[in-house]
N, C-alpha and C positions, 0 to 999 in steps of 0.2 A: 936698277936705277928708278927704271917709269915706277915702281913699286912704292918707292920711298916718296917721290914726288907726291902720288896719290895719297897717302897717307897726310903728307902737310898740308895740301890744299883739303883734306876733310877737316881735318882740326882746325882750319883756320876758318871756315865755314859754318863749320858747327855741325857739318853733317853727321850721321852715322856713319860707322865703317860699313863696309859691304860686307864684312864676314860677319859682324851682327846682325846684319837685315835676313841674309843666308840664314843663321843660326835661328832667327824669329820663324824663317819661314819654314824651313825643317822639323820645328817643334811644333806648329800649327798643321803642318800635314801628316805629322806624324800622329795627333791625336785625331782627327780626322777619319784617317784612314783606321786606328784603331778602331774606333767606335763604329765604322763602318763593317769592317769586319767581324767585329763582337754580335751586331745587329742578325749580320746575313747566317753568321752559325744559330745563333739563338732558330732564325726564322728557320735555318735547313733541321735544326734536331726535331721542330714541331712537326716540320712537315714528314720528317722520318717516320715520327711516331705514329702520328696519323695513319701513316702509308700501312706499317705493320699493325695497330691496331685495325684496318681495314682487311689484310691480311687473313689476322686473325678470327677477325668474324664470319669472313665468307668460308674458312676452311672450317670453322668449327660448325657453320651450318650445315655444311655438304659431308661430314662427319656422322653431325645430328640426324639428318634425311636419312643416312644410310642405316644409322642404326634404328632408326623409326622401322625403315623397310624392315630387318630382320625380325624385329620384336613384332610386326603386324602378322610376318609369316608363320610363327611360333605360335601365336592366337590362332591365325587358320588351320595349322597342323593339329594343334587341340582341339578346336572345336568339330575335326572331322572324327574324331577318338571320341568324343561325346555323343555323337550323332551315332555314332556305332555303338555305344553305349558298350564299349573297351575292345568290340570289333574293328579292325582296319579294313574299310570298305573303299574303294577306288580310290586308294594314295596316291597311285602313277598320274591320274587325270588331273587331282586337286594339285598336286608337288608341279607337276610340268605348268598347268596354271599360273603359279605361283610365281615359273621361274619364266615365264614369257613374259615378264614385266621387262627383261632388258637387263635386271640386275646383276651383282657380283657376286650373288653367292655362289658358294663351291658345293654346298649338297643341302637338302634337305633331310634329314632323318627324323625317324620313331624310336624309342628304343624300350620298349616293356621291361618293368623290372629294372632299368639301368642299361638292359644289353640292346646295341642297334640291331633292329631285325628288318627296316624299311630303309631304304636310301632312293635317294632320287636328286641326279641322275646316278646310275649305279656305274658307269666308264668311269673310269679315274678313281672313284671313290670305294672301289671293291675290298679293301683294307678295311673299311670301316664296319663291313659286316659281323658282326660276334663282338663288336668292341664293350667291353664293360667298362663303364662310365665311373661306376660306385667303386670300382677295386683300379681304376688305373692309379697308377702313382699321381701322375701328372694333371689327373682331373677329379680325384677323389675328392680333394677338400671342398674345390667347388660345389662339385656334383651334389654333395651329403648336403653341403651347408642348403642349396637348392630344394634339396626331398626335405630338410628338417623345418625351414622356415617356409615352405610352401610358397617361396617368392621367384619370379622370375629374374633370370641374374643373366650376365655377362660378363664373360672368361676370355682370359686373355690377357697378352698373348703366352701360346701354350703349343706345343708340341703337337702336332695332329695325325691323329693312324693314318693318315694317306701321305705324308711326310710334309716337311715344314712347317712355319709358324702359322698359328690361324688365331680368329677369334669367336669363339662358341656361345651364341645366344641361347639359354638350356630355361624350359618354361616346364614345372612339375604337375602332373597330371592327376588330378586326385577325382573318385569316381564315387556317387551317391549308394550306398549297400541298404537292404532291405531293414536294415536295423537301423538305419537313420544315421550310422558313423561314411564318413569318406573314407576310401580304401586307396593307397598309395598305385598308381597304374604303371608311372613310367613319367620318361619325358619326352616333349617335342625341341627336338635341335636345328639350330641354324647354323651354319660353318659359312664362312670368309676367310680367305687370305688376307694374312696380315700387310700381305704388299697390295691386294687389291683395294683392299677397306683405307690405306694411305694414298693408293695413286689416286681413287676417287678425289681425295682434298687435297691433291696434288701435292704432297709434302714434299715429297723427293725433289722439287721442282726448285723450291725454297732455298737452298744451298746454292744455285744458279744464278740466285737475286741477292746473293750477301745477305742471307738471314738463315738465324740458328733456329731451331725447332724441338722440343722435346713435349712428346704426348705421355701420361703420368695418370695414375688412380693409386685411391688408399684403399686397401685389402681391407674389405666389409667384415672379416674375422678377426684379422690380427689389430689393420690400423695402421699397417707397413704402405710406405710409398713402393707402389712398381712401377719401373719405365717400362711403358706399351712401346714405345719407338722414340728415338732422338738422334740428331744429324749431328752430336757430338757428345762423348762420354762425361766430359766433363759439366756442371750446372753452369745457368747462364745468369747473365748478369744484368739486373735488372729488368726481368723480361715482361713483355706484355700478355695477361692472361684472359683467356676465353673457357670458359667450363660447358660441360652439357650436363645434362643429368642422362643417367642410365638407370636400369631398372633396381641395382643395389651399389648404388653410389653416384659417381660422377669421374668423367673424364676431365681433366686438366689438359689445355694447349697453352703450353708457353713460346713465344717469338721473341728473340730477339738480333740486332744486328751481329755480323762476323765482327768478333772483335769490340765489341762492345759501343757505347753512344757516344758520340759526339769525337769519335776517332777520325776526325778527315786529314788523311795523307796531305790533301793540299792547304790546310791551313798554313803550316810551316812554311811552305813554298809561297804563299800568298802574303804573309807576315816579312819572307825574307823582301819579293817583289817590292811591297809595300814600302821599305826601308829603305830598299835601293830607290824607289821611284821619287821617296820625297828627299833624300840626298842629291837625286838628280836636279830636281825641281829647287833644292836651297842654293845649288851650286850656277843654276841657271840666273837665279836671282841676283847671285851676285854678280854671276857676269855682265846682267842687265844694269845694274846701278855703277859697273865699272866702266870709268870714262877713258879707259885705256884700249876700248878695243879695237884691232888692229883692222881695217877696210878689207883688205884681204880675205880675212878670216869669216867676217860678214857674210862677204860675196862667196868663198868655199860654203858655207854654212846653206847659204840662199839655196847654191845647186844643189846640192846633200838633199835638202826638203824636198825639192824639185822633183829629183830624181827618184824619190821614195813616193812622193804623192803620183807621178806617172806609175809607177810600179802597181800603187794599189789601183789605181787606175784600170790597168792592164789585169791586174788581176780580178777586179769587180765584173768588167767585159765578159773574162772569161768564165765566173761564175754564174752571171745571169743566163751566158750560153748553155749552159750544162744544164739548168731548171727546164724541167721539160712541161711546166707549168705557163701558163698565160701570166703576164707582170703587168699590171696599167699604173703610169702616173695621174693619178687624178685629184681634185681638190672639194674642198669641203661641200660646193653647190652638185657636185655630180658631173661637173666636166671633165673630159677626159681631155688629156696633153699629150699622154705618147701611149703605145702599145707595142709590146715585146709576147710574141708566143713562136713556139718552134712548128706550130701547126695551125692554118686559119681553120681546121677541121673540127677545132676545141671551140671556136668562136663563132657567136650569131654572123657578123658581119665577119670583111677582111681585115688583119690588122694595121694596117694602112690608112683605111678608114674611120678611127677610131676619133683622132684629135680632132677637135672642134665640136664636138658631139657630146650630149648628154647621159645618161643612166638612163632618163625615160624615153629616148629613142632611140635606144641602142635595144633594153633587155625587155620582156614581159615587164606588166606592171608590178605583180611581186617581186621579182627577181630586184627590181628595181628599190622596191621599196626595202627590202633587205641590204640591200648595199650600201643604200643612205643612212640605214641605223647601225652599220656598223662604221662608218666613216664617222657619227655623232659618238660613236662609243671610244673610237682612236680619239678623238679630238681633245675628249675627256682625261682619258687613261693613258693616252700616249702609243697605246698597242690594243687592238681588237682581233681576237680569233676565236672562230667556231659559228658564225655565222653561218648560215646555207642556204641556196634555192635551187634550182631545176632551170635546166633549159632543154626545148623540143627543138634537137638538130636533126643532119640527114640521118646518120645513124641510131636515131633514137634518143630517148630520155637521159639524160646526162646531170648528175649531182655534183654539184661544187660547192667547197668550201674556202672560202674569206681568211684571207689573215692582210692586214692592214697595219700600218705603223707612218705616223705621222713623219713627215718629211721638216728638215730644217730649210725655207728657204728664204735667203736673206733679201730683204725690200718686198716680198709679194704679200700681197692686200686681202688676199684668200689661203687659208692653210692648206699646204698639199698633202698630199699621201701619197704610199707606196702600196700596191695592195694584188696580191695573188691569189688566184682561183684555182684550185686544188680538185683535179676532176678524182673524186672518191665514190665513182660510181659502181666499181667493182666491191668493195669495200661494204656499200651498202646492200649488194645482192647476196654475197656471203654472208654478212649478219642475218640478213632476211631467211636466207634459207638453210641455213644453222638453228634459227628458231622456231621454224616449221616442222623443222626434223626433230629437235627436242622437247615441242609441247603439244604437235598433232599428230593423229592416229596417220598412215598414210592411208589407209584404204576407203576412209568414212569424211577425211578432213575434218574431223570433230576434234577437240581437244582430249587428247590422253589423260592417263590417270595422275599424270603429276602436275598439268594444270590446272586438273579437276582441283587436287588436292590445293594449290595453290588458293585458287580461287574460291575454293571451300573455306580456307583459314583467313580469309578477307572478310567473307562472309558472316562467318562467327564474330570475328572483332566487329564489325558492323552492327551487328543485331546488338550486340552487349552494348555499343554505347547509347544507339537508338533506341531501346527496351523495346525492340519491334521483334515479327517473329521472322522467320525460314521456314523452306522447305526443302527435303531432300527426295526426290522418286528413283529409287532402283527398278529399272525396267529388264526384264527376261523372257527374252522369247523361248515359247512353249514349244519341245520338241525339235528345237534347231538341230540338234545329232541325228533327228532322223534325215532331215534334208539333205545336209550333208553326206552322209553313210548312203544316199538312195541316188541322188541327182549329183554328186560331188561337188567337193570344197569351193570351185569354181561358179559352181551357182548360188551357194552359200553365200560368198560373199556379194553376189549380188543382189542378194535378200538383203542383207547390212546395209548397201551402199542407199536401198529406198527406204527401208527402215529410217536410215538417218534423217533424209529429206524429208518425209513426213513428221517427223518427232520436229525440227527446224520448225516446221509451219504452224507447230500447236503450239508454242510458247512465245513471250515477246522478246523482243532484241536484247532486254535488259537478262534476261536466264541464260543462263548456261545449259547447252546438251553435249554430253561425253559420253565416249566410248570408255570403259574399264577395260575389254578384253572378249574374245570371244562371242557371244552374242548377249552381254549385259552394259546396257547402256543407264545415264543416270542423267537426270534436270535437275539444276541447281536453281532454286528458285530464291533469290537475295532476301526480296522483302514481301511475304506471303499476306501480312495484316500485323493491326497493331494489337490484336488479342489472339490467344489460341483458339478460340472460334473462329475468328476470320482465316487465320492461316489452315485450319482445317477444311474450312469450306472452299478456299483458294485450292489445296491440296487435292483434292477431292474432286473440285471442276476441270483441273487440268490430268488427273489420272483419266478421268472419263472420258474425256475427250481424246487422251491417248490413245484408250482402246476401242475406240469407235473407229477412229482414223488409221492404227495399227490393223485393225481386223478386217479392212476393206480386204478384198481378194489382191494378190501382185502379178504382175505382169512378167515371169521370170524365163526369160531365152523362148518367148512365144507359149509357155505354159503357164496355165493358172495356178496358183498356189494362197493357198489359207495360211495364218498361222495367229494363233492363240497368243497372249501375252500376260503374263503375271507380273504385279506392279507391287512395290513396298513402298511405305511413305512414313519418315520420320522427320519430325518437327525440329528446330533448333534457334534459341533465342536466349529468354531471361538465365536459360537455365544452361548456358549454353558449355558444351564438353567438347571433346578432342575432335579433331577429323575425323580417328580411327574407329571412336565410338558412335559419330550420327552414321558414317559408311556401315557399323555394324548394324545400327539400330533397322536401318532401309534392308539391309540381309537379310534379317531376322525376319522382318513384315512382310517382304518377296516370297520367303519359303511360307511361312502362313499364308499367302495368298494362292500360293503352289498348292499347299494341302487341302485349300476349300475347292480346290476342283480344277484349278487354272483359268486363267483370261479373267482375273479376277481384281481388286484392289485390297490390300489390307495395311493399317496404319501398327505403329509397331506398339502404342500402347493398346493394350484390349479396351481400358474403360474410352480410350479417344477412337476404337474402333465403334464402342456402342454408344457413342455419342454422337458420331457422322448419323449410323443407321438411325438412332432415335430422330436425329434432326430431318434425315429424308424422309422418314415414315410419317414425322411430323406435317413434313412439306406438301406430304401427298395426301394426306388428312384434309389438311388445311383446304386446300382445293376443291378436294370435291366437298367439304363443307358449304364452299359458299357456293357453287351448283346446285346444293340440297336446297339451301338456304336456311341452314342448321346456325347462321351467326343473326344477332341481335344486338339494337341497340338499350342499352340502358341510362337514366336520365338522373343528377344529381343536381337538385335543387339548387341555385343561387337567389341569395337575398339580398334586400337593399336597408334601410333605415326602416324601422319598425316590423323589421322580419317582413316582411309583403316581397314574395318572389317574385322577381324580376326576370329571369332565363331558368336555361339548365346550362348542363355541360353532357353532351351525349359520348356515352364512356361504350365502348366494343365490348361484347362479349361473347363466348364460346362455350356451347356444351357438345362433345364429342358423344356421341352414341354408346361408344365402349368406354372412353375416358371418363367419362362425365364432363363438369366444369374443367377448363384450361385456362388457367393465371393468363392474361395478356403477357404478363413478363416472359411467357414463356412460348407463346404463338408471333408474339409481334417481332423480335431481331429474327425470327425464321423469317417472316413474310419479309423485313427488311433484305436479308441476306441472299432471298432467292427471288426478289424483283414484285413478287405477289405485294406487295404492299401496294404498287400502285391501282390495283385492281380493289382491292379492301378499301382503299380511300375515294375511289369513285362510289361504289357501296355504299359507303357512309354517307358521300355529298347527298345522291340520291335520296338515300331514307331519312337524312336529315330535313331535306327542302319538301318531300312527301309531310314528313308531320309538322315542319313550319304551316302547311297548305291547311292542314286538319286544324288546327288552333287558332287558327283564322278565324274558323266557321264560329267560334265561341267568345262571345263578349269577354268572359275572366280569362282566356288564355291570347287573345288575341294579339297583346301586347308583347308576350314573351318573345327572349330572344334564344336564339338554340345556337351553343359555342361547339366546332366539332374539331379534333386536332389531325393537321397537316404534315404529314410528312417532306422532309426535303427531295425524296424521289419523285415525289408531285409535284412538286417547284420544276424542278428537272426536264418534267415532260413538255415539249414544245408547244403542245395542243390543251394544255391546263387550263389558260385564260378563258378559253372558249367553253370546256368543259363546264365551269362554273357559272357561264354565262348562259348556256345551253338548259343545263339543272333548273336554274331562277326562271328561266323562258317554258321551260315544261311542265312546271309543276305552279308557276303562276303567284308565286311568293314574292313581299316586299322582302327586297336585296335587303333593308336593315336591320331585319331580324336573324339575319344570318352571322354568324360570327367566325373566323376563322381564326384557332390558335395556333400561333408558331413558338419554335422553342431558339434561342439564342445559338445554338451549336450549329446553327442551319446556315449561319454567316461566317460561320468559317473558312468556307470558299465557294467560291462565285457568288460574290456576293453582290455585283452591280446587275446580273443576269436576275436573281431574285427581289431585289428590290425594285429592278424596272415591271415583272411580273403584280408585284405587290401594289404598285400607284394604278396599273388596269383593272385589275380586279377593284381597289377603290372607287373607280369611275364609276361602277359600277352600282354601287352603293353598299356592298359588302363590308362590316366591321372586322379589325384585327386585332388580336390579343397577344399579346408577347407571354409565352408562358415560362415558369421557372425561372423568372428574372433570378440574375445574381449569380447564376450556378453555372454559366456556359462562358459565350465569349467576351462578355461583359464588356464593352467600349461605348462611350459616352459618344463617339466620331460615328456611330452608324446609328445610335438611337435616333437622334435629330435627325436624319435623314428618311426614318422608315414614318409611313403610315399610318400610324396608331391609332387607336382607340382606346386601348386598355392595356394596363402592365397587371400580371399577377404574381403575389408574391410566395414561391415557392415555401409548400408547406415545411421543408428543413428547417426554416429561419421561425416559420409561425410554431412548431412543434415545442421551442424551448423559449418561447419568448418572454414567457412569466420565469425563468429561473438562470437564463443564459442571456447577459449582458451584452456582447456581442452578436447575438441576432435579435434582441430587441433592439441595439443601434441600426441593425442590416434594416429590420425591420420600418423604421421609423424613418429612415434615408430613403428607402424607397418609394415610401409611401410621399414624402417631401418633393422627392424626384417628377413624381407622376403629377403631381399639384402644379409645382414649376414650369411644366410641359402642359399642360393642360388635357393631362391622359385622367380618365376612371383608374381609380387602383382597388382590386379583388384580390381577397386571401384566400389560398385553398387550406387545405387538411386542418381547419378549424373545429377540434375537437370538445372545447371547456369555456364554461361562460366567459372566464377570467379572460383569454385570450382573444374574445371577439370583445369584451370589453375594453384591452387594452387597447386594441385597433380602432376601434371607434373613438378614443380616446383621441388618439394623434389622425382623424382623419379620413381613416378606413371604414365604410360604411356599409362596404359589400364582404359577402364572404361566403362562401361554400365548405361541407365537411361533416362530418357525422353528428357534430352536434344540432345541424340542422335537418339531415337527412342521409342517408347510404343513397347509392346511385338504386333508382327504382325501374323495373318495368315500367311501360307507357300507363297501364292500369291502374298503377300503383301511384304510379306520379299525378297522374288526372286526380285521380282523388285525394293527392294531399295539397294541389293546387285548389281542388273545387271540393270541399269535404260535405258540402250541400246540395252538389248537381245529381246527387244518384246517380253517377254514371256505373257503368258495367263493365266489367274486363272484358 
């Protein structure tokens, strides 16, 4: 009866029936829920693909490193055979050193003629002795393929002679014969159990994470697909694949979730719950619009909801009490409103003292800033997690990670948040300890081989991008085995620790000192210079420093010990190669150092070594020539309008007693790299001032100016200005007769200091000429600030000024720029009359070059200036 009355009332009032409103609410909620569920499912699938892609990449990387380690061991064993010219010498020692790196290798072996004769370790691998690889049904096909192609191969899985399945990397060894042919000697083999290889990549754990995997390859000789390992025999559905290159093809790692993509068992339940919730809310809407609610029903519903809320509060209280981390209620300004903590030992002050205080009153400044940043992030995103800080408490330093959630508080002027500070000190300590064990040598605390390889990979990539060079120094202690045998291994360990400390003191903080194992160390110089010559000089300097430092006597348990050192150096950079190749080159150079008598340095490239020795010899000769006064100045005339000689440029020349004339292009770079350029520059400054004083005695030469070149190394000397002043005063010359030529490249760094010194020298009356203008730094911003008197047009532009429109335009621009700045302009390298005429036509009347005269000894120069004076040389 009541329902009928309600329907009639709705019809009279024109209102919608309650069932229609409920239907509209149901359709709207169902559409919103379906959209939300779809978006959640799409996002979950995206995250699932990203997670599995990361798994595949990580495990493929681990497999790649394991395979690379096997192949490196193959090459090392092959090198042992080559060194013995087919005779296997010190196999056990070499194999033991290879196995000492902590790898999972089952066996290292050599098989002359294809039959295994040498195995390490022998224990557990006895069945491998005498195993004929070329005739075994299981391995014959891969072995014959390796022998016939001469290629390093990776075979497996296959049945091992030791039992079980495994993977074998096999390198055929060919030895050169007197007739020029290469004879097949046999194989070097590295064997690893398949289970060990897979366990290193943790493939067996994927199933526990609801991920299927399949590791397979394409056989090189037949093109067939071979399954190496799989978690399930059936093919995977739309797998994510990562491939790793191996010598005879590629291994492919496929990953896919168990049951395929997007099969979430929660979706049907969620959909059903969504439909049910929509129906309930629609029904509730119908109840809300119905006028016939019974008061008793409403009161009962209120009591029911109140009971549920109380139960929820009790459950929340129980949950909070079960949490072992401090929980705070805090507002956006950092004011604490409450604090809960199971123990005050986790807090800087008692829990009851937090209310009414701010984070800046309770926490250290850095921790307070981290807390405020977490609050700001939670205000924007609704939730923040991951911010960390430390506290110094009674029990020591504790690490905390913050989780912050925005709290809905009705009527609050300032937003409030619930913040939990989780104690992660144990996790931090464990992670740090695990990393140190994995990447550092426990004896010397230096980076181990694994960390060195990682840093070398980064260095190779960095030098390839920057087009700069790096250097790798392999250091081996001479006769270290004798020390171990005579004094004991504990004394050898003491020596290795001292060697590590000394090596660290010889390099920069940015460089890496690592221990490969035994008595072998490595110094990695990431940035050794912009050119091969710079890198050679850097490598030689560090190596010589190491020789001196490591050659100083050691105190080993109260006994004095001396140790020689053999160092091999290889460069990497523009022709970047692999990590293994760089290490191999350094190893070859190190053995060359040992063959040269030990306690010395050798570079990998013989030409590079010759260049090092030639450069060192030239540096010694240059120092000797400077003390013997074998250097002289030649003077190239500079002329003005009408061909009048207005000055000269002093150019350094060196004639060695045995080498003969040496080009400045050869000895000036050596002087700059060795620091000798400062002494040469001071010598030139003194000789130039003396020559100006000599010219002052003759009316025809008294007004001549003399230009000398000054290097950036001289400008960087703190007393350079004083040296210029002292030279002028000592020779009593007019400062305006001296002109210092500088280059644009000088201002690429330390610009302010150089400009300041130029201004101080300018106050003395000395002039400045900017040499090689347009070829270096080329910035008008610094040109306006320099106290210049003259611009010099570089000969590279003058040479083609008559034939190249671009060079002609540059020459005209330099002349116009000099005129606009009030500077004189002179051109160098003028060899043709047409060049001189072109420059004069555009306002440049001053020049020097072979058209006027070559650089001349002083006697010839004086005759050139004063042909009628009757001067003698």
